[in-house]
N, C-alpha and C positions, 0 to 999 in steps of 0.2 A: 173444259176436257178434261178428260183425265187419261195417263198413257199408263195401258197396262202388259203387264206378262202372263200367261198364265201359269202358277204358282202357286205353293201352300201358302207362301204369308207375304201376304200381298204389301203395299209402302201404305206408309199411315195417310195420305192422303185418298188415297183408293177409299181405308174403312174410313174413315173420317168423311167421305160423302157416302157413302154407301150406312150410315148410321144415321146420316142425315136425309136420306131419300126414305131410308125406312119411316123414320120418325112421322114426313111428312105422309105417309102412303097411310102409316096409323091412325095420322088428323081426320085425313081423308075417308076413311074405311068409318072413324068414329061420324062425323058428319052427313053421312047416307044413312046410319043406322039412328039417327037423328038426335045425338046429340048435342047441346048448345055448344056452342064455343067459349062461352066462361068454365065451362067444366074440363074442358080438352087443354085450357089455356091455363087450368091453374087458379080461376079466379081471378082475386085484385094483385097475387102475383106478376101479370104479363106487365109489360110497359107500357105505356101511354106515350102515341105516333101522333104528338101536337101542329096546329096548322100546315096538314099532309096534303101532299098533291098526288095525282096517278103520273106517274115517270114511265119514261122507257129507254131501253138500253138495249146495246145490241149483242145478240150471243154469238158464239162459234155456230159455220155449220159447213156443209159440205155441198158443192158445185159441180158438175159432172152431166155426162152422158149415162142416161139410165137404161137398161134391160131384164127385160121382168119386176119391173115393181109390181106391187099388187094394186094400186089405187090409180097406175100413174102408166098403163101402159106402152107400147113402141120398143122399138128400139133405137138404142141413141137415142133418148128424148132427151132433151133439155133442161135439167131439174137441178132446186135447192133445197139442202130437205130441211126435217126441223132442227133445231139444239142439238149440237154434235157432245153425248158425254164421256163416248170412250173411243180409241182410239188404241190399235197392240202396236209397242214400239216396232215391230217392222214394216207396221204399216199397211199392214193387210184385213184387216180388220175394223169398223166402226160399227159404232152401237149412239145413235142418236136418239132423242126421246121418242120415236114413233117404231124404229127396228132398227135390225142390223143389215149395213151391207159390205159382202167383200170387194174389197177394193180393190180396181184393178193398177194401171199406170198412171200415176202423179201428169198433170199436164208439166211440158218441158217448160222451164225455168229459161229467160231469155237472156240470153249473156250479154254483159257491156262490151264491146268492141276491145282490143288490143290494141 
């Protein structure tokens, strides 16, 4: 997940991820057009991954009470979002893999007894 502030010059991490995702989308569009992976990957220059397995790792997401979701109808419906990619530094907007969310109040954090 990247933090962002709307401005003319985004930070290096934001630029890096934007460029990386643009390359992914370009490859996906190439596959859709029928280009073979060998051509998209640069042929013999692509690295080899040997003795591989399919792994899983957790990714950041948001969970909360949703109102006005286009696919998960209801008021204050408990949901978990798709992968969280962007959050405004002021914590008022978030972009998941699927869509933008306006962020309301965060859950109150419990305080240890003094």
